[in-house]
N, C-alpha and C positions, 0 to 999 in steps of 0.2 A: 076583925076589929075595925070599927069605922074610922075613916080618915079624919073626920071632924073631931072625934073623941080624942085622938092622939094629938091633933093640933091644939085643942083646948087644954089638954094636960100639959103640953110643953109650954104653952104661952103662960100658964099659971105660975111658972118659975121665972118668968122674964124679970130682969134686973137692969134698969137703964144705966147704972154706973158700970156694971160689968160689961154691958154692951158697948159703952163708949171706949172703955179700955181695949176691948177686942177689936174695935174698928181701927185703932192705932196699931195694935200688935200684929194684926193680919194685913196691914198695909193696904187700906181700902181707899186711900186718896187718889185723885186723878193722876195717872201716870205710874201708879204702883201696881204690883202684881195682883192685888186683890181688889182692884178698883170696882166700886159699885156693889160689893157684897154688903149684906145687911145682917145685923146680929140682934138676937133677943136678949142676950146676956145670961146664958145658962151654963153652969159649970159642967164639965165632962162627966164627973161621977153621977150627976143627976140624970144626964142623958143615958148613961149606961143602966141606971135603975129603971128608966122608962122602957128600955129595950126588954128587960126582964119582965116588966109588967105587961107589955103588949107583944110578947114573943110569938104569938100565933097570928100576927098580922099577915094577911095575904100578900103575895109578891106584887100583885097589881097595885095595892095600896102603898107598899114600900116604894114602888117606882114613881107613883104620884108624889109622895113625900120627897123623893130625891130631887124633884123638879122645883122645890120650894125656893122662894127668894131668900129665905133665912138660912144662914149657915148652920145653925144648930139643928134645924129640921133635916137638912141634908146629911149632917153627921149622924143623927138618929137613924135615918134610913140606911146608911152605909153600915153602921154597927149592927143593925138588925140583919142585914144581908150577910154580914160576917158570921153572926150567930147562927142564922138559918143554914148557911153553907156547911158549917161544922157539924150540923145535926142531920143533914139531908141525905136522901138517896142520890144515887148517881144521876138520875134523870133531873132531879131538882137542882143539883149542883150545876148541871149543864145549863139549866134555865137561868140560874142566878149569874153564872159567868157571862152569858150572852146579854142579859139585862144590864150588867155592869158595863160591858164594852160598848153597848148601844147608847149609854148615857154618860160617857166620859166628860161631856161638856159641863156636867153638874158636879163632877169630882174635881173641883176647881180651886183647891188650895192645898198647901203642903200637908196639913194635918188630915185632911180628907183622904188624900192619896196614901199617906203613911199608915193610917189606921185600917186600910182596907185592901190595898193592892196585893200584898203578898199572901194575905189570908184567903183571897178569892182567886185572883188571876194566877198567882204563883202556885197555889195549892191545886187548882184545876189542871194546870199544865204539867204536873209532876211526872206523869208517864206519857206525855203527849208531845207532839211537834210544837216547838216554841218559837217558830218563825214570826208569829204575831208580835212578840216582844221586839223583834228587830224592826218590824214595820212601825211600831209605836215609837221606837227610839229615833226614827227619822221624821216623826210628825212635826208639823208646824206648831202644834199645841205644846206649850211648856208642860202642862199637866199630863199629857199622854207620854211625853218623854220621861217624866218623873215616874209615872206608872210603870214604864218599861224597866227602869233600873230598880225600883223598889220591889217589884214583883219577884226579882231574883233573890230577895232576902229569904224567901221560902227555901230556895235551893241551897243557899249558903248554910242554912240551919241543918241541911241534910249532907253537908260537906261536898256539895256539888258547886264548883266555882267557875266553870267554863263560861256560862252565859253572862255572869257578872263581869268577868274580865273582858269578854268580847264587846258587850254593850258599853262598858266603861271606855274602852278604846274608841268606840264610835262617838262617844260624847265628850271626848277630850277638848274639842274646839267649840263646844256649846257656849253660847253667849250669856246664859242665865246663871246667876249665883245659886239659885235654888237647885239647879242641876249639878253645879260644881259641888255643893254641899252633900247632895244625895249620893253622888258617885264616890266622893271621899269617904263618906260614912260606910258605904257598902264595901269599899276596899279595906277599910279598917276592920269590918266584921270578918272579912276573909282572913285577915292577918291574925285575928284572935284564934282562929282555928288552924291556920297553917301559915305561919309567918314567912316561911321561905317562898311561898307562892306570891304573897303580897310584895315582898322585897324584889322578887324577880320582875314583877310587873312595874314596880316603881323605878327600878334601875333602867328599864327600857323606855319609860315614858315621863319620868318626873320633870325633866327639863322643859317639856312643852305643856305640862299640866298647869291649869289656872292655879294661882297661888292659894286660894281658899280651898280648892279641891285637895291640893297637896297637904295643906295644914290639917284638914279633917282626916286624911288618910294616915298621917304619921302622928296623930295626937297621942297615942299610947307608947310611942318610942321614947327612949331616953332623951334628955335635953341635948346631949352631945350628938346623938344620931339625928335629931330634928335639925340641929344647926347645920350639919353636913348637907342634908337635903335642901334646906332653904338657901344655903350659900352656893349650891351647885358643885359641891366637892365630894360627892359620893364616888 
């Protein structure tokens, strides 16, 4: 499928009003985490439909689309890679995984990470050495650190919690709210499956966790339990 055909198709759904809202929602002003990103103004369900329409797009075209200046085109490319990965041979999964990690500079907002990392990186590493995640968790890139923790969502769903807990511990002192939220979210997901493991981690670390990380992690706890953690009286 030709690159320009996909670009033209996506641009045909552009909506300036939605684009303006997205610019604010994804924090694109100077000094904000999404500074400089551009939006066409396309709803996610429309992008998902485009993935179905052009699902035989070659990986070389997907990689070119991933380098677009427009957020929604990059999202299309990532959702296409997720779809292709789920249907691919081992060899093509290997190619998609390396394509993804070679282009993390374009996976540069929280929705882009969250819709792709565990489906590609996590899934690829299910029976492999996972040291790459620990390297990513130490990256100077906010998005690579988020990829590291969000990739473990795949393992959580398989009731494998070790990597989530170890990477969460590494990220306790991270300076970025988007990392605090992601870590808290993943700890909450651990707790949905094994509350005792989450509680043990929290008791060991909650006093030094960033407030927003802790709030995300204990969101499903009772009001009384949340108060104990937030007041430091566990």
